[in-house]
C-alpha positions as a Markdown table, in Angstrom:
| # | Residue | x | y | z |
|---|---|---|---|---|
| 1 | Met | 6.8 | 83.0 | -69.1 |
| 2 | Gly | 9.0 | 80.1 | -70.3 |
| 3 | Thr | 12.6 | 80.1 | -71.3 |
| 4 | Ala | 13.7 | 81.9 | -74.4 |
| 5 | Asp | 13.6 | 79.8 | -77.6 |
| 6 | Glu | 15.4 | 82.3 | -79.7 |
| 7 | Gln | 17.5 | 85.4 | -79.4 |
| 8 | Ile | 17.1 | 88.5 | -81.5 |
| 9 | Arg | 19.6 | 91.3 | -82.1 |
| 10 | Val | 18.5 | 94.9 | -81.5 |
| 11 | Ser | 20.4 | 98.1 | -81.8 |
| 12 | Asp | 21.5 | 100.0 | -78.7 |
| 13 | Arg | 18.9 | 102.7 | -79.6 |
| 14 | Val | 16.1 | 100.0 | -79.7 |
| 15 | Lys | 17.3 | 98.5 | -76.4 |
| 16 | Arg | 17.3 | 101.9 | -74.7 |
| 17 | Glu | 13.8 | 102.5 | -75.9 |
| 18 | Leu | 12.6 | 99.1 | -74.7 |
| 19 | Glu | 14.2 | 99.9 | -71.3 |
| 20 | Arg | 12.5 | 103.3 | -71.2 |
| 21 | Arg | 9.1 | 101.7 | -71.9 |
| 22 | Lys | 9.7 | 98.7 | -69.6 |
| 23 | Arg | 7.5 | 98.6 | -66.5 |
| 24 | Arg | 8.4 | 97.2 | -63.1 |
| 25 | Arg | 8.9 | 93.4 | -63.3 |
| 26 | Glu | 8.3 | 93.2 | -67.0 |
| 27 | Ser | 10.7 | 91.2 | -69.2 |
| 28 | Tyr | 11.7 | 92.5 | -72.6 |
| 29 | Asn | 9.3 | 89.9 | -74.1 |
| 30 | Asp | 6.5 | 91.3 | -72.0 |
| 31 | Val | 7.3 | 94.9 | -73.2 |
| 32 | Leu | 7.3 | 93.8 | -76.8 |
| 33 | Glu | 4.0 | 91.8 | -76.4 |
| 34 | Arg | 2.3 | 94.8 | -74.8 |
| 35 | Leu | 3.6 | 97.2 | -77.4 |
| 36 | Leu | 2.6 | 95.0 | -80.3 |
| 37 | Ala | -0.9 | 94.5 | -78.8 |
| 38 | Glu | -1.4 | 98.2 | -78.4 |
| 39 | Asn | -1.0 | 98.7 | -82.2 |
| 40 | Glu | -3.4 | 95.9 | -83.2 |
| 41 | Pro | -6.6 | 97.3 | -84.5 |
| 42 | Gly | -9.6 | 95.8 | -82.6 |
| 43 | Asp | -12.6 | 94.3 | -84.4 |
| 44 | Phe | -15.5 | 96.7 | -84.2 |
| 45 | Tyr | -17.8 | 93.8 | -83.2 |
| 46 | Asp | -15.6 | 92.4 | -80.4 |
| 47 | Gly | -17.8 | 93.9 | -77.7 |
| 48 | Phe | -21.2 | 93.1 | -79.2 |
| 49 | Gly | -23.3 | 90.2 | -77.9 |
| 50 | Arg | -21.6 | 89.9 | -74.6 |
| 51 | Trp | -24.7 | 90.7 | -72.6 |
| 52 | Ser | -27.9 | 88.8 | -72.6 |
| 53 | Asp | -31.0 | 90.8 | -73.7 |
| 54 | Glu | -32.1 | 90.9 | -70.1 |
| 55 | Asp | -28.8 | 92.4 | -68.9 |
| 56 | Ala | -28.7 | 94.9 | -71.7 |
| 57 | Ala | -32.3 | 96.0 | -70.9 |
| 58 | Thr | -31.4 | 96.4 | -67.2 |
| 59 | Val | -28.4 | 98.6 | -68.0 |
| 60 | Arg | -30.5 | 100.7 | -70.4 |
| 61 | Glu | -33.1 | 101.2 | -67.6 |
| 62 | Gln | -30.5 | 102.1 | -65.0 |
| 63 | Arg | -28.9 | 104.6 | -67.4 |
| 64 | Ala | -32.3 | 106.2 | -68.2 |
| 65 | Lys | -33.1 | 106.4 | -64.4 |
| 66 | Ala | -29.6 | 108.0 | -63.7 |
| 67 | Lys | -30.2 | 110.5 | -66.5 |
| 68 | Asp | -33.6 | 111.4 | -65.1 |
| 69 | Asp | -32.1 | 111.7 | -61.6 |
| 70 | Arg | -29.4 | 114.1 | -62.9 |
| 71 | Lys | -32.0 | 116.3 | -64.6 |
| 72 | Arg | -34.1 | 116.4 | -61.5 |
| 73 | Arg | -31.1 | 117.4 | -59.3 |
| 74 | Met | -30.1 | 120.1 | -61.8 |
| 75 | Arg | -33.7 | 121.5 | -61.8 |
| 76 | Glu | -33.7 | 121.5 | -58.0 |
| 77 | Arg | -30.4 | 123.3 | -57.8 |
| 78 | Ala | -31.6 | 125.9 | -60.3 |
| 79 | Glu | -34.7 | 126.5 | -58.3 |
| 80 | Asn | -32.7 | 126.8 | -55.1 |
| 81 | Gly | -30.1 | 129.1 | -56.7 |
| 82 | Thr | -27.2 | 126.8 | -55.8 |
């Protein structure tokens, strides 16, 4: 983080609230940036298109296998009475 270009005035109440929300080694600017980012609505499509078709297919296959494995284990436990 660079040096401050401007100063802003805040009330004592706002300063206390910033101090309360401040994490270890965070500056007031860091706190404000984090809080402002938390309230920004994300774009619904932000996460789409990040994987190649091949990667997405691999993940789908792994999820389907994991689901089948869970079902198999549940059936085995039911049969063994555990």
